[in-house]
C-alpha positions as CSV (number, residue, x, y, z in Angstrom):
1,M,-39.5,-79.6,-33.5
2,P,-36.9,-81.0,-31.1
3,D,-39.1,-83.9,-29.8
4,K,-42.5,-85.6,-29.9
5,S,-44.1,-83.7,-27.0
6,S,-43.1,-80.4,-28.5
7,A,-44.5,-81.4,-31.9
8,E,-47.7,-82.6,-30.4
9,A,-48.2,-79.4,-28.3
10,F,-47.5,-77.2,-31.3
11,L,-49.8,-79.1,-33.6
12,K,-52.6,-79.1,-31.0
13,Q,-52.3,-75.4,-30.5
14,W,-52.1,-74.7,-34.2
15,C,-55.1,-76.8,-35.0
16,A,-57.1,-75.1,-32.3
17,E,-56.1,-71.6,-33.5
18,V,-57.1,-72.5,-37.1
19,E,-60.4,-73.9,-36.0
20,N,-61.1,-70.7,-34.0
21,S,-60.3,-68.6,-37.1
22,K,-63.1,-70.3,-39.1
23,I,-61.1,-69.9,-42.4
24,S,-62.5,-72.8,-44.4
25,A,-59.4,-73.6,-46.5
26,F,-57.3,-73.8,-43.3
27,M,-60.0,-75.8,-41.5
28,K,-59.8,-78.3,-44.4
29,F,-56.0,-78.5,-44.0
30,V,-56.5,-79.2,-40.3
31,K,-58.5,-82.3,-41.2
32,T,-55.5,-83.4,-43.4
33,V,-53.0,-82.7,-40.6
34,R,-55.1,-84.8,-38.2
35,S,-55.5,-87.7,-40.6
36,H,-51.7,-87.8,-41.0
37,W,-50.9,-87.0,-37.3
38,S,-49.1,-90.2,-36.5
39,G,-46.9,-89.9,-39.6
40,I,-46.0,-86.3,-38.7
41,I,-45.1,-87.2,-35.2
42,H,-43.1,-90.3,-36.4
43,F,-41.1,-88.0,-38.7
44,V,-40.2,-85.7,-35.8
45,E,-39.0,-88.7,-33.8
46,T,-37.1,-90.5,-36.5
47,K,-36.4,-88.0,-39.4
48,I,-37.4,-90.9,-41.7
49,T,-40.2,-90.5,-44.3
50,N,-41.9,-92.9,-46.7
51,G,-41.2,-90.5,-49.6
52,I,-38.9,-93.0,-51.4
53,L,-41.7,-95.6,-51.3
54,E,-44.3,-93.1,-52.6
55,G,-42.0,-92.3,-55.5
56,I,-41.6,-95.9,-56.7
57,R,-43.9,-96.7,-59.6
58,L,-44.8,-100.3,-60.1
């Protein structure tokens, strides 16, 4: 996605289409996408992830 507004528009449309499909596995994934919405949008804006932090074992 080129920018935040494009990413948000795409995700909103995709989530709506999945919910209309009534496919339970995809509907469960929509819940995951929504719970991580801000992180997804943040990545689109910055191209930075927290993957390195998640990979560190204490």
